[in-house]
N, C-alpha and C positions, 0 to 999 in steps of 0.2 A: 403592539405597533402604535405609532403616533399618527400615521396617516389615517384620514377618515374616508369613508365611502359616502355616497350621496343619499339624500332623502332620509328615510327612517333609519338608515344604517349608520348615520353620523354619530361621532362620539369617541371618547377614549376607550381603551380596552375595559375599563371598569364600568362605564355606563352604556357601552355599545350593545352587548347582548341583552335582549328583552325576553324575559321568561313569560311563558304562558302556563300558569299553574293548572289550567283546566286540561292541559295536554301533558307535556313532559317537562317537569321543572328543571331538568338537566339540559334541555335543548335551548339554544338561542334562536333569535329570528334572523341571524346572519347566515348567508349561504356560502359555500365554498367559492362560488363565482365571485362574490363580493370580496372575500378574504384574499383570493388570488390577485384580484385587481389592486386591492389595498397594499398587499405585500410587494407587488411589483413597483408601485409608486414609492413605497417606503425605502426600498433598497436600490431602485433604479436598474434592475436586471431581471429579465423575464425568466431565464432558465433557472437561476438559483431560487427565485420566488416560487416557481413550480415545485422544485425539489423540497423546499421547506414545507410547502403545503402538503406534499405527499408524505413527508416524515410525520407531520402533525396529525394527519388523517389516518395513516396506516394504509393508504391506498396508493397505487402506483399507476402511471401511464393512463391507459384507457379507463381503468377503474375510477380514477379521480374525475376524469372527464364525464363519465356517466353519472357522477354524483354532484356535479357542480351546483345544481339548484336545490340540493338538500340542505336543511339546517344543520349546523354543527353543534357539538356539545361545548359547554363552557370550559371543560377541561382541555379540549382541543384548542380553543381560542387562547387559553392561558399558555399552553405549550408552544403554540406558534408565536405568540408575543415574546416569550422568553428567547426563542431561537433567533428571531429577528433582532432583538436587542443585542444578543451576543455577536451576531454577524456584523451589525452596524458598529460595534465596538472595535472591530478589526480581527476577531477570532476567525481563523480559516474555516471555510464552509465545510470541509470534510469533518473537522472536529465538532462543529455545530450539529451536523447531521448524525454523526456517530458512525458513519460508514462511508466507504468509497469503492468505486468500481476499478477493477484491474483485470485486463484481458477479459476472461469469461466468468469471473467470479466477483462477488461483492464481499468486502471484508469490513469488520469492525475496526475503527481507528479512533484513538484519542491521544492525549498529549504524552503518553508513554512511548509512542512510536512515531516514526516519520510518516508523512502523508505520501502514499504511492504516487510516483510520477509516470507520465507517459513514456519518458525516456527509458525507464526501467523495464517497461513492457517489451522493448526491443531486446534487452539483455535476457529476460526470461524466455522470449521466443527463440533466441539463439541457443540457449541451454537446452530447450526442448528439442530443437533440431539435432543437436549433438547427441542427446540421450536416445533419440529415435534410431540412431545409427548402430546402437549396441545390439549385437545378435546373441549375446549370452542369455542363458535361461533367466538370470536375474540381473537387472540393471540397478546399480546403486548410485544415488546422487546425494550430494550434500549442499545445502544452502547455508553458508556461514554468515553470521550476523543477520539473522532472518528478520528481526523486527516484527512487523505484523504478520509475516509469513508469506507475503504475496508471491515471491518467486517460487519457493518450494511448493506452496499449495497450488500454484498454477501448474507446475510440473505434475504433481500428483493428480490433479483434476483432468489433465489433458493426455496423460499417458495411460496405457492399459493398466487395469487394476492388478492383473496377475503379472508377476515378474518384475515389479517395480518397487523399490524401497527408497524413500526420500527422508533424509535427515535434516532437521531444522535445528540450528544452534544459535545461541546468543549468550553473551556474558551478563545481560541484564534480565533478572528474573521477572520484572514487571513486563518487559517486552514479550517474554515467553508466555506469560499469562494471556496476553492478547493473541499470540500465535495459536495457543491451545484452543481458545474460544473460536478462532477462525477455522481451525482444523475440524472442530466439531461440526461446523457448518457444511463440510464437504460430504457428510453422510458416509456411505460405504467406502468412498475413496480415502477417507481418513485412516483406514486400516493400513494403508501404505506408509503412513507418516510416523517418524520417530522424532522425539524432541529431547534435546540435551543442552544443559547449561554449562557454559565455560567460554574461555577466550579462544576464538578461532578453532584450530584443529584440536586443541587440548580438551574440547568438549566431547570429542568422539572416543568411543571405546578403542583401546590400543590394539585389540585383536582385529580391527577393521583396517589397519594400516595397509596400504597397497591394494585396496579392493574397490576403490571408488572409480566409476566410469566417468563421472562428471562432477566437478566441484565448481560451484558458482557463488559469487558474493557481490553484494553492493555495500562495501565497507565505507566508513568515513573517508572522504578524500578532499575535503576543503581545508586550505591552509588557515592557520589560526588567525592571521591578519588579513584575510581576503576581503577587499573592499567592495567586491561586486555582489556579495550575498545580500539578498533582500532583508532589511531590518525585521520584517514580520516573521521571517523564518527563524532568526535568532531568538525572537521574543517568544514564539510559541512552540517550536519543535525542539526535541531533545538534543542538546549540544554534543552529547557523547556519541551520537550517531552521525554527526556532521563533520567535526573537526579532527584533523589528524596531523598535528605538528606544524612546523614552520613551512614545509613544502607540500603538505597534504598527502605525503606518501608513507607515513609511518606504518599504518596498518597494511597497506599494500605490500610493503617490503616483507612483512611477516608472512602474509598469505602466500605470496609468490615463492618466497624462500623455503617454505615448509611443504608446499603442495605435492612435490614429487614423491615424498615419503608416503603420501596417502592415496595417490592415484595408482591405478593399475598401469602396467605398460600399455601405452597407447591411449590412456585416459586424458581427458581434457580439463583445463582450468579456464574459466571465463570470469573476468572481474569488471565491474562498472568503474568508470573513471570520470574525472572532470574533463571538459572539452579541450583543455590545454595540456593534458598530461599524456597524450598518446605516445609520443616518442620516448619519454622517460620510463613509462611503464613497459613499453615494448622492450626496452633495454634490460629492465629487471627480468623479464621472461627469458631473454636470450642468455643473460649472465647466469641464470639458474638452470640452464640446460634444456629449456623447452625448444621444440621444433614446430614448424608450421605456425609460427607466431604471426598474428594479424591484428591490426587495429580496425575495429568496426565502427560504423557511424549510426547515429539515430536518425529519425525521420526529418530532422532539420539539416542533416548533412554534417553535423558536428561529431568529432570523435567521442564515442560513448563507452566503448568496452575494448578490452584486449583479451584475446584468446590464444592458447598455446597447448601443445600436446606433449605429454611425456613420451620420450622415444620408446618404441617397441623393443622388446628383448631381441637380441640377435639369435 
């Protein structure tokens, strides 16, 4: 960091830490309180400053507060300085930290996958509600284009361990590596998770066709020439997970068009959409034979997902 603290703590990252060789040569004279204040000044935001200090220290919440007056190690100072420099350069905070929170879990994220958004938490929550309605001995759910795994792993973490099977699929092997790492973080509940590589439904074993109770997906849905997308999103996040042709519906057409083959009678499909796509995607569902089709909103009141049910057998 370039910001300085007061008094004896002034100086650049190179000259700020003062060793005391009679004590611990790896400790500096700088406290976490001073670094937290300095970080807040450097980036102008208190919450991200605290999160960066937590990441550098390995302490969270009250743990960091209880250690504010303790000296930090030179390695921690260097780590914090590096993260602050990255954040000030425009790199998204989630990538700088290396993790992000989603519903009730924390997941590893980096530039191989999209940063989880609050809007997608609404989609995951609806998928969990639909899965909870299943009364069969085994409920089977697929999260197509899983990326970091947040939707499917939230389902696995919040549903009962017994009688739940969650499939995570993605066409990008790097993304699945991130999802595997995040699945490992679930502990026992990871036993419910299956991971498969491939384009949409093609990733799933053919013998599971017609057996899924819920299929959920947050596919690419941004039009290639969308002028509203934040430039930083284009710069940092994977374009293959964002853009879907001239109208943003390329992948949604595939998913909606093929879903009934994979859903059991009465099974549900739910897909995340852009806020201006509700009517178009609703029509895709109707044209593909879904019933009980509905457009759902996120917490800001914008259209965020479409759901529909495969008709039950007569």
